[in-house]
C-alpha positions as CSV (number, residue, x, y, z in Angstrom):
1,X,-35.3,-48.4,-49.9
2,X,-33.7,-51.8,-49.2
3,X,-30.2,-50.2,-49.4
4,X,-31.2,-47.7,-46.7
5,X,-32.6,-50.4,-44.4
6,X,-29.5,-52.6,-45.0
7,X,-27.3,-49.6,-44.2
8,X,-29.1,-49.0,-40.9
9,X,-28.9,-52.7,-40.0
10,X,-25.1,-52.7,-40.9
11,X,-24.5,-49.6,-38.8
12,X,-26.5,-51.2,-35.9
13,X,-24.4,-54.4,-36.2
14,X,-21.2,-52.4,-36.0
15,X,-22.4,-50.6,-32.9
16,X,-23.3,-54.0,-31.3
17,X,-19.9,-55.5,-32.3
18,X,-18.2,-52.5,-30.7
19,X,-20.1,-53.3,-27.4
20,X,-18.9,-56.9,-27.6
21,X,-15.3,-55.9,-28.2
22,X,-15.4,-53.5,-25.3
23,X,-16.8,-56.3,-23.1
24,X,-14.1,-58.7,-24.2
25,X,-11.4,-56.1,-23.4
26,X,-13.0,-55.5,-20.0
27,X,-13.1,-59.3,-19.3
28,X,-9.3,-59.6,-20.0
29,X,-8.7,-57.2,-17.1
30,X,-10.8,-59.3,-14.7
31,X,-8.3,-61.9,-13.5
32,X,-9.3,-65.5,-13.1
33,X,-6.4,-66.8,-11.1
34,X,-3.5,-66.8,-13.6
35,X,-1.1,-63.9,-13.8
36,X,-1.2,-61.8,-17.0
37,X,0.3,-58.5,-18.1
38,X,-3.2,-57.4,-19.0
39,X,-4.0,-57.2,-15.3
40,X,-1.9,-54.1,-15.1
41,X,-3.3,-52.5,-18.2
42,X,-5.4,-50.0,-16.2
43,X,-2.5,-48.8,-14.1
44,X,-1.4,-45.2,-14.8
45,X,2.0,-43.9,-13.6
46,X,2.9,-40.3,-12.9
47,X,5.7,-39.7,-15.5
48,X,7.2,-36.2,-16.0
49,X,4.0,-34.6,-14.8
50,X,1.5,-36.6,-16.8
51,X,-0.4,-39.9,-16.3
52,X,1.1,-42.5,-18.5
53,X,0.0,-46.2,-18.9
54,X,2.4,-48.5,-17.1
55,X,3.1,-50.5,-20.3
56,X,4.6,-47.3,-21.8
57,X,7.3,-46.8,-19.1
58,X,8.2,-50.4,-18.4
59,X,8.4,-54.0,-19.5
60,X,5.7,-56.2,-18.0
61,X,6.3,-60.0,-18.0
62,X,4.9,-63.1,-16.3
63,X,7.8,-65.4,-15.4
64,X,5.3,-68.0,-14.2
65,X,1.6,-68.4,-13.7
66,X,1.6,-66.7,-10.2
67,X,4.1,-63.8,-10.8
68,X,4.1,-60.5,-12.7
69,X,7.5,-58.7,-13.1
70,X,7.6,-55.0,-13.9
71,X,10.9,-53.6,-15.1
72,X,10.9,-49.9,-15.5
73,X,13.0,-48.3,-18.2
74,X,14.1,-45.7,-15.7
75,X,15.1,-46.8,-12.2
76,X,13.8,-43.6,-10.6
77,X,10.3,-44.7,-11.5
78,X,10.3,-47.7,-9.2
79,X,8.6,-45.9,-6.3
80,X,6.0,-44.2,-8.6
81,X,5.1,-47.6,-10.2
82,X,4.8,-49.3,-6.9
83,X,2.5,-46.5,-5.6
84,X,0.4,-46.6,-8.9
85,X,-0.1,-50.4,-8.5
86,X,-1.2,-50.0,-4.9
87,X,-3.6,-47.1,-5.8
88,X,-5.1,-49.1,-8.7
89,X,-6.8,-51.2,-6.1
90,X,-6.2,-54.5,-7.9
91,X,-5.6,-56.5,-4.7
92,X,-1.9,-56.8,-5.4
93,X,1.0,-56.2,-3.0
94,X,4.0,-55.1,-5.1
95,X,7.6,-55.8,-3.9
96,X,10.4,-53.5,-4.9
97,X,13.8,-55.2,-5.1
98,X,15.7,-52.1,-6.3
99,X,15.6,-53.2,-10.0
100,X,12.2,-54.7,-10.6
101,X,8.8,-54.7,-9.0
102,X,7.6,-58.3,-8.4
103,X,3.9,-59.0,-7.9
104,X,2.9,-62.3,-6.5
105,X,-0.6,-62.9,-7.7
106,X,-2.4,-64.5,-4.8
107,X,-4.9,-67.3,-5.3
108,X,-8.4,-65.8,-5.3
109,X,-10.4,-66.1,-2.1
110,X,-14.1,-67.0,-2.3
111,X,-15.1,-63.5,-1.4
112,X,-12.8,-62.0,-4.0
113,X,-14.1,-64.4,-6.6
114,X,-17.7,-63.2,-5.9
115,X,-16.5,-59.6,-6.2
116,X,-15.0,-60.4,-9.6
117,X,-18.2,-62.1,-10.7
118,X,-20.1,-59.0,-9.7
119,X,-17.7,-56.9,-11.7
120,X,-18.1,-59.2,-14.7
121,X,-21.8,-58.9,-14.5
122,X,-21.6,-55.1,-14.3
123,X,-19.4,-55.1,-17.4
124,X,-21.9,-57.4,-19.2
125,X,-24.8,-55.2,-18.2
126,X,-22.9,-52.2,-19.7
127,X,-22.4,-54.1,-22.9
128,X,-26.2,-54.9,-23.0
129,X,-26.9,-51.2,-22.5
130,X,-24.6,-50.5,-25.5
131,X,-26.5,-53.1,-27.6
132,X,-29.9,-51.7,-26.6
133,X,-28.7,-48.2,-27.4
134,X,-27.7,-49.3,-30.9
135,X,-31.2,-50.9,-31.3
136,X,-32.8,-47.6,-30.2
137,X,-30.7,-45.6,-32.6
138,X,-31.5,-48.0,-35.4
139,X,-35.3,-47.8,-34.7
140,X,-35.0,-43.9,-34.8
141,X,-33.2,-44.0,-38.1
142,X,-35.7,-46.4,-39.6
143,X,-38.6,-44.1,-38.5
144,X,-36.9,-41.2,-40.3
145,X,-36.9,-43.2,-43.6
146,X,-40.0,-42.9,-45.6
147,X,-41.1,-46.6,-45.3
148,X,-44.4,-48.3,-45.6
149,X,-45.8,-49.7,-42.3
150,X,-45.0,-53.2,-43.4
151,X,-41.4,-52.4,-44.4
152,X,-40.9,-50.5,-41.1
153,X,-42.3,-53.4,-39.0
154,X,-40.1,-55.9,-40.8
155,X,-37.0,-53.8,-40.4
156,X,-37.8,-53.3,-36.7
157,X,-38.2,-57.1,-36.3
158,X,-34.7,-57.5,-38.0
159,X,-33.2,-55.0,-35.5
160,X,-34.8,-56.8,-32.6
161,X,-33.5,-60.2,-33.8
162,X,-30.0,-58.7,-34.1
163,X,-30.4,-57.3,-30.6
164,X,-31.5,-60.7,-29.2
165,X,-28.6,-62.4,-30.9
166,X,-26.1,-60.0,-29.3
167,X,-27.7,-60.1,-25.8
168,X,-27.4,-63.9,-26.0
169,X,-23.7,-63.6,-27.1
170,X,-23.1,-61.4,-24.1
171,X,-24.8,-63.8,-21.7
172,X,-22.8,-66.7,-23.1
173,X,-19.5,-64.8,-22.8
174,X,-20.5,-63.8,-19.2
175,X,-21.3,-67.5,-18.3
176,X,-17.9,-68.6,-19.5
177,X,-16.1,-65.8,-17.6
178,X,-18.1,-66.6,-14.4
179,X,-17.1,-70.3,-14.7
180,X,-13.5,-69.3,-15.2
181,X,-13.5,-67.0,-12.2
182,X,-15.3,-69.4,-9.9
183,X,-13.1,-72.4,-10.9
184,X,-10.7,-73.1,-8.0
């Protein structure tokens, strides 16, 4: 019996870890003032008829803290890349110099900072939903096992403690990200 409970708890922990990893990846895409190639990770470019991640058709560098440089492997992609960056609605204004696309990362306005905090909160809420979903799945699995009422109650308490721990982690990570975004 203990092995089955441990297995359910381990599976639940893995699900909650996955929610945390997803949140951390999402937070990397939310910029906090400094230029980073990760800011363009969601940009998809039309490449020979299919949508391709920008990083697979170009080199993306940050020559300094306020600039992103995109150098396509094929010159004929410059226009497509420029259009894709504009369509990604990241608040960037790409400049095409015939060889590279230069993006000056503007300092964040107060309004934009608030929008980014809202976006971060939404991502954190999605992660919490993932954690709660893992808890719900765990409780269903525990009920399927042939456990005594005491064992079931103890196992459910363990699942709830795990859930609380991960919800707290998410809130801590969100607080750090919020502070990072709001710092001028």
